[in-house]
Backbone as XML, in Angstrom:
<?xml version="1.0"?>
<chain id="A" units="angstrom">
  <residue number="1" name="MET">
    <atom name="N" x="66.257" y="-22.725" z="-4.701"/>
    <atom name="CA" x="64.826" y="-22.642" z="-4.630"/>
    <atom name="C" x="64.220" y="-22.693" z="-6.033"/>
  </residue>
  <residue number="2" name="ARG">
    <atom name="N" x="64.884" y="-22.063" z="-6.972"/>
    <atom name="CA" x="64.353" y="-22.035" z="-8.332"/>
    <atom name="C" x="64.241" y="-23.447" z="-8.896"/>
  </residue>
  <residue number="3" name="GLU">
    <atom name="N" x="65.262" y="-24.264" z="-8.678"/>
    <atom name="CA" x="65.260" y="-25.630" z="-9.200"/>
    <atom name="C" x="64.137" y="-26.466" z="-8.601"/>
  </residue>
  <residue number="4" name="ALA">
    <atom name="N" x="63.772" y="-26.165" z="-7.355"/>
    <atom name="CA" x="62.702" y="-26.911" z="-6.690"/>
    <atom name="C" x="61.322" y="-26.364" z="-7.027"/>
  </residue>
  <residue number="5" name="GLY">
    <atom name="N" x="61.284" y="-25.236" z="-7.761"/>
    <atom name="CA" x="60.001" y="-24.646" z="-8.125"/>
    <atom name="C" x="59.352" y="-23.869" z="-6.991"/>
  </residue>
  <residue number="6" name="ILE">
    <atom name="N" x="60.175" y="-23.426" z="-6.039"/>
    <atom name="CA" x="59.655" y="-22.671" z="-4.900"/>
    <atom name="C" x="59.850" y="-21.189" z="-5.185"/>
  </residue>
  <residue number="7" name="ALA">
    <atom name="N" x="58.743" y="-20.441" z="-5.085"/>
    <atom name="CA" x="58.823" y="-19.001" z="-5.313"/>
    <atom name="C" x="59.562" y="-18.334" z="-4.155"/>
  </residue>
  <residue number="8" name="LYS">
    <atom name="N" x="60.209" y="-17.221" z="-4.456"/>
    <atom name="CA" x="60.920" y="-16.474" z="-3.423"/>
    <atom name="C" x="59.910" y="-15.938" z="-2.411"/>
  </residue>
  <residue number="9" name="PRO">
    <atom name="N" x="60.145" y="-16.167" z="-1.121"/>
    <atom name="CA" x="59.208" y="-15.690" z="-0.111"/>
    <atom name="C" x="59.194" y="-14.166" z="-0.033"/>
  </residue>
  <residue number="10" name="ALA">
    <atom name="N" x="58.083" y="-13.608" z="0.464"/>
    <atom name="CA" x="57.949" y="-12.158" z="0.596"/>
    <atom name="C" x="59.004" y="-11.604" z="1.545"/>
  </residue>
  <residue number="11" name="LYS">
    <atom name="N" x="59.316" y="-12.351" z="2.581"/>
    <atom name="CA" x="60.381" y="-11.949" z="3.489"/>
    <atom name="C" x="61.098" y="-13.195" z="3.976"/>
  </residue>
  <residue number="12" name="PRO">
    <atom name="N" x="62.356" y="-13.072" z="4.353"/>
    <atom name="CA" x="63.130" y="-14.258" z="4.742"/>
    <atom name="C" x="62.638" y="-14.867" z="6.052"/>
  </residue>
  <residue number="13" name="ALA">
    <atom name="N" x="62.814" y="-16.158" z="6.175"/>
    <atom name="CA" x="62.462" y="-16.851" z="7.422"/>
    <atom name="C" x="63.515" y="-16.521" z="8.475"/>
  </residue>
  <residue number="14" name="THR">
    <atom name="N" x="63.054" y="-16.310" z="9.686"/>
    <atom name="CA" x="63.942" y="-16.022" z="10.815"/>
    <atom name="C" x="63.763" y="-17.129" z="11.845"/>
  </residue>
  <residue number="15" name="PRO">
    <atom name="N" x="64.628" y="-17.200" z="12.838"/>
    <atom name="CA" x="64.418" y="-18.184" z="13.900"/>
    <atom name="C" x="63.039" y="-18.020" z="14.560"/>
  </residue>
  <residue number="16" name="HIS">
    <atom name="N" x="62.581" y="-16.777" z="14.699"/>
    <atom name="CA" x="61.254" y="-16.546" z="15.283"/>
    <atom name="C" x="60.150" y="-17.143" z="14.400"/>
  </residue>
  <residue number="17" name="THR">
    <atom name="N" x="60.281" y="-16.992" z="13.080"/>
    <atom name="CA" x="59.311" y="-17.553" z="12.146"/>
    <atom name="C" x="59.250" y="-19.070" z="12.289"/>
  </residue>
  <residue number="18" name="LEU">
    <atom name="N" x="60.405" y="-19.699" z="12.359"/>
    <atom name="CA" x="60.455" y="-21.156" z="12.491"/>
    <atom name="C" x="59.871" y="-21.615" z="13.822"/>
  </residue>
  <residue number="19" name="ARG">
    <atom name="N" x="60.160" y="-20.891" z="14.883"/>
    <atom name="CA" x="59.638" y="-21.206" z="16.214"/>
    <atom name="C" x="58.117" y="-21.083" z="16.232"/>
  </residue>
  <residue number="20" name="HIS">
    <atom name="N" x="57.617" y="-20.019" z="15.636"/>
    <atom name="CA" x="56.179" y="-19.786" z="15.562"/>
    <atom name="C" x="55.502" y="-20.900" z="14.756"/>
  </residue>
  <residue number="21" name="SER">
    <atom name="N" x="56.078" y="-21.229" z="13.607"/>
    <atom name="CA" x="55.518" y="-22.280" z="12.756"/>
    <atom name="C" x="55.499" y="-23.620" z="13.472"/>
  </residue>
  <residue number="22" name="PHE">
    <atom name="N" x="56.585" y="-23.933" z="14.156"/>
    <atom name="CA" x="56.665" y="-25.177" z="14.910"/>
    <atom name="C" x="55.577" y="-25.238" z="15.968"/>
  </residue>
  <residue number="23" name="ALA">
    <atom name="N" x="55.463" y="-24.177" z="16.764"/>
    <atom name="CA" x="54.483" y="-24.156" z="17.852"/>
    <atom name="C" x="53.063" y="-24.275" z="17.323"/>
  </residue>
  <residue number="24" name="THR">
    <atom name="N" x="52.767" y="-23.550" z="16.270"/>
    <atom name="CA" x="51.424" y="-23.595" z="15.696"/>
    <atom name="C" x="51.105" y="-24.989" z="15.180"/>
  </residue>
  <residue number="25" name="ARG">
    <atom name="N" x="52.042" y="-25.590" z="14.491"/>
    <atom name="CA" x="51.808" y="-26.931" z="13.927"/>
    <atom name="C" x="51.629" y="-27.986" z="15.020"/>
  </residue>
  <residue number="26" name="VAL">
    <atom name="N" x="52.420" y="-27.898" z="16.076"/>
    <atom name="CA" x="52.309" y="-28.885" z="17.149"/>
    <atom name="C" x="50.925" y="-28.783" z="17.802"/>
  </residue>
  <residue number="27" name="LEU">
    <atom name="N" x="50.430" y="-27.566" z="17.944"/>
    <atom name="CA" x="49.079" y="-27.397" z="18.484"/>
    <atom name="C" x="48.036" y="-27.953" z="17.519"/>
  </residue>
  <residue number="28" name="GLN">
    <atom name="N" x="48.229" y="-27.727" z="16.241"/>
    <atom name="CA" x="47.272" y="-28.194" z="15.241"/>
    <atom name="C" x="47.142" y="-29.707" z="15.220"/>
  </residue>
  <residue number="29" name="VAL">
    <atom name="N" x="48.228" y="-30.409" z="15.457"/>
    <atom name="CA" x="48.168" y="-31.867" z="15.414"/>
    <atom name="C" x="47.728" y="-32.476" z="16.735"/>
  </residue>
  <residue number="30" name="GLY">
    <atom name="N" x="47.432" y="-31.612" z="17.711"/>
    <atom name="CA" x="46.809" y="-32.136" z="18.918"/>
    <atom name="C" x="47.602" y="-32.090" z="20.202"/>
  </residue>
  <residue number="31" name="TYR">
    <atom name="N" x="48.803" y="-31.529" z="20.186"/>
    <atom name="CA" x="49.547" y="-31.432" z="21.434"/>
    <atom name="C" x="48.863" y="-30.443" z="22.368"/>
  </residue>
  <residue number="32" name="ASP">
    <atom name="N" x="48.965" y="-30.692" z="23.641"/>
    <atom name="CA" x="48.404" y="-29.830" z="24.663"/>
    <atom name="C" x="49.195" y="-28.530" z="24.735"/>
  </residue>
  <residue number="33" name="ILE">
    <atom name="N" x="48.508" y="-27.420" z="25.004"/>
    <atom name="CA" x="49.153" y="-26.113" z="25.090"/>
    <atom name="C" x="50.252" y="-26.099" z="26.155"/>
  </residue>
  <residue number="34" name="ARG">
    <atom name="N" x="50.065" y="-26.864" z="27.221"/>
    <atom name="CA" x="51.082" y="-26.914" z="28.290"/>
    <atom name="C" x="52.359" y="-27.596" z="27.806"/>
  </residue>
  <residue number="35" name="MET">
    <atom name="N" x="52.212" y="-28.585" z="26.954"/>
    <atom name="CA" x="53.387" y="-29.257" z="26.391"/>
    <atom name="C" x="54.156" y="-28.292" z="25.490"/>
  </residue>
  <residue number="36" name="VAL">
    <atom name="N" x="53.429" y="-27.529" z="24.681"/>
    <atom name="CA" x="54.067" y="-26.550" z="23.804"/>
    <atom name="C" x="54.748" y="-25.481" z="24.651"/>
  </residue>
  <residue number="37" name="GLN">
    <atom name="N" x="54.093" y="-25.077" z="25.728"/>
    <atom name="CA" x="54.683" y="-24.100" z="26.655"/>
    <atom name="C" x="56.031" y="-24.605" z="27.156"/>
  </residue>
  <residue number="38" name="GLU">
    <atom name="N" x="56.068" y="-25.861" z="27.546"/>
    <atom name="CA" x="57.314" y="-26.451" z="28.048"/>
    <atom name="C" x="58.368" y="-26.527" z="26.946"/>
  </residue>
  <residue number="39" name="LEU">
    <atom name="N" x="57.958" y="-26.941" z="25.760"/>
    <atom name="CA" x="58.903" y="-27.051" z="24.647"/>
    <atom name="C" x="59.523" y="-25.705" z="24.284"/>
  </residue>
  <residue number="40" name="LEU">
    <atom name="N" x="58.729" y="-24.633" z="24.377"/>
    <atom name="CA" x="59.224" y="-23.305" z="24.032"/>
    <atom name="C" x="59.934" y="-22.617" z="25.186"/>
  </residue>
  <residue number="41" name="GLY">
    <atom name="N" x="59.784" y="-23.161" z="26.387"/>
    <atom name="CA" x="60.451" y="-22.588" z="27.541"/>
    <atom name="C" x="59.767" y="-21.365" z="28.114"/>
  </residue>
  <residue number="42" name="HIS">
    <atom name="N" x="58.467" y="-21.251" z="27.867"/>
    <atom name="CA" x="57.720" y="-20.117" z="28.407"/>
    <atom name="C" x="57.334" y="-20.366" z="29.861"/>
  </residue>
  <residue number="43" name="THR">
    <atom name="N" x="57.407" y="-19.316" z="30.680"/>
    <atom name="CA" x="57.024" y="-19.414" z="32.083"/>
    <atom name="C" x="55.503" y="-19.425" z="32.236"/>
  </residue>
  <residue number="44" name="HIS">
    <atom name="N" x="54.829" y="-18.600" z="31.445"/>
    <atom name="CA" x="53.373" y="-18.461" z="31.553"/>
    <atom name="C" x="52.689" y="-18.972" z="30.288"/>
  </residue>
  <residue number="45" name="VAL">
    <atom name="N" x="51.604" y="-19.724" z="30.459"/>
    <atom name="CA" x="50.885" y="-20.276" z="29.316"/>
    <atom name="C" x="50.269" y="-19.163" z="28.465"/>
  </residue>
  <residue number="46" name="GLU">
    <atom name="N" x="49.974" y="-18.021" z="29.068"/>
    <atom name="CA" x="49.419" y="-16.898" z="28.314"/>
    <atom name="C" x="50.382" y="-16.452" z="27.216"/>
  </residue>
  <residue number="47" name="THR">
    <atom name="N" x="51.672" y="-16.489" z="27.519"/>
    <atom name="CA" x="52.684" y="-16.127" z="26.528"/>
    <atom name="C" x="52.620" y="-17.087" z="25.349"/>
  </residue>
  <residue number="48" name="THR">
    <atom name="N" x="52.486" y="-18.350" z="25.632"/>
    <atom name="CA" x="52.414" y="-19.370" z="24.582"/>
    <atom name="C" x="51.170" y="-19.168" z="23.732"/>
  </residue>
  <residue number="49" name="MET">
    <atom name="N" x="50.054" y="-18.871" z="24.359"/>
    <atom name="CA" x="48.796" y="-18.697" z="23.626"/>
    <atom name="C" x="48.868" y="-17.504" z="22.671"/>
  </residue>
  <residue number="50" name="ILE">
    <atom name="N" x="49.446" y="-16.416" z="23.120"/>
    <atom name="CA" x="49.583" y="-15.234" z="22.267"/>
    <atom name="C" x="50.578" y="-15.524" z="21.148"/>
  </residue>
  <residue number="51" name="TYR">
    <atom name="N" x="51.666" y="-16.128" z="21.507"/>
    <atom name="CA" x="52.764" y="-16.408" z="20.582"/>
    <atom name="C" x="52.331" y="-17.295" z="19.428"/>
  </residue>
  <residue number="52" name="THR">
    <atom name="N" x="51.488" y="-18.261" z="19.711"/>
    <atom name="CA" x="51.119" y="-19.245" z="18.703"/>
    <atom name="C" x="49.795" y="-18.957" z="18.020"/>
  </residue>
  <residue number="53" name="HIS">
    <atom name="N" x="49.058" y="-17.962" z="18.483"/>
    <atom name="CA" x="47.731" y="-17.677" z="17.918"/>
    <atom name="C" x="46.912" y="-18.951" z="17.863"/>
  </residue>
  <residue number="54" name="VAL">
    <atom name="N" x="46.648" y="-19.499" z="19.019"/>
    <atom name="CA" x="45.988" y="-20.794" z="19.165"/>
    <atom name="C" x="44.733" y="-20.863" z="18.304"/>
  </residue>
  <residue number="55" name="PRO">
    <atom name="N" x="44.625" y="-21.883" z="17.457"/>
    <atom name="CA" x="43.443" y="-22.033" z="16.619"/>
    <atom name="C" x="42.202" y="-22.286" z="17.474"/>
  </residue>
  <residue number="56" name="ASN">
    <atom name="N" x="41.080" y="-21.690" z="17.110"/>
    <atom name="CA" x="39.844" y="-21.848" z="17.872"/>
    <atom name="C" x="39.310" y="-23.269" z="17.864"/>
  </residue>
  <residue number="57" name="GLY">
    <atom name="N" x="39.364" y="-23.931" z="16.725"/>
    <atom name="CA" x="38.758" y="-25.247" z="16.606"/>
    <atom name="C" x="39.600" y="-26.376" z="17.150"/>
  </residue>
  <residue number="58" name="GLY">
    <atom name="N" x="40.853" y="-26.132" z="17.436"/>
    <atom name="CA" x="41.726" y="-27.193" z="17.913"/>
    <atom name="C" x="42.085" y="-28.150" z="16.791"/>
  </residue>
  <residue number="59" name="ALA">
    <atom name="N" x="42.582" y="-29.300" z="17.177"/>
    <atom name="CA" x="43.088" y="-30.264" z="16.204"/>
    <atom name="C" x="41.993" y="-30.908" z="15.360"/>
  </residue>
  <residue number="60" name="ARG">
    <atom name="N" x="40.761" y="-30.940" z="15.832"/>
    <atom name="CA" x="39.705" y="-31.627" z="15.088"/>
    <atom name="C" x="39.381" y="-30.951" z="13.769"/>
  </residue>
  <residue number="61" name="ASP">
    <atom name="N" x="39.694" y="-29.656" z="13.611"/>
    <atom name="CA" x="39.398" y="-28.942" z="12.379"/>
    <atom name="C" x="40.538" y="-28.984" z="11.372"/>
  </residue>
  <residue number="62" name="VAL">
    <atom name="N" x="41.634" y="-29.597" z="11.751"/>
    <atom name="CA" x="42.811" y="-29.622" z="10.885"/>
    <atom name="C" x="42.764" y="-30.844" z="9.973"/>
  </residue>
  <residue number="63" name="VAL">
    <atom name="N" x="43.019" y="-30.616" z="8.696"/>
    <atom name="CA" x="43.122" y="-31.731" z="7.747"/>
    <atom name="C" x="44.608" y="-31.938" z="7.497"/>
  </residue>
  <residue number="64" name="ARG">
    <atom name="N" x="45.092" y="-33.107" z="7.856"/>
    <atom name="CA" x="46.510" y="-33.395" z="7.650"/>
    <atom name="C" x="46.764" y="-33.719" z="6.172"/>
  </residue>
  <residue number="65" name="PRO">
    <atom name="N" x="47.921" y="-33.343" z="5.681"/>
    <atom name="CA" x="48.224" y="-33.509" z="4.257"/>
    <atom name="C" x="48.073" y="-34.948" z="3.752"/>
  </residue>
  <residue number="66" name="LEU">
    <atom name="N" x="48.366" y="-35.929" z="4.577"/>
    <atom name="CA" x="48.313" y="-37.326" z="4.102"/>
    <atom name="C" x="46.958" y="-37.984" z="4.291"/>
  </residue>
  <residue number="67" name="ASP">
    <atom name="N" x="46.010" y="-37.291" z="4.883"/>
    <atom name="CA" x="44.664" y="-37.861" z="5.080"/>
    <atom name="C" x="43.808" y="-37.683" z="3.844"/>
  </residue>
</chain>
């Protein structure tokens, strides 16, 4: 990490952190909440919504890095 110029994170990444980041990003780029629910294997969409902290503005408020 030092060679890449990346600072040490406050806490280590866990599988849950990666799962959360993935779900949040997929929602940000415009995937439907039901698709994310299926990808994560959740039975109820409410679980997915809580888990991902669904952004209020949806994908239209997201600025993609390459835009």
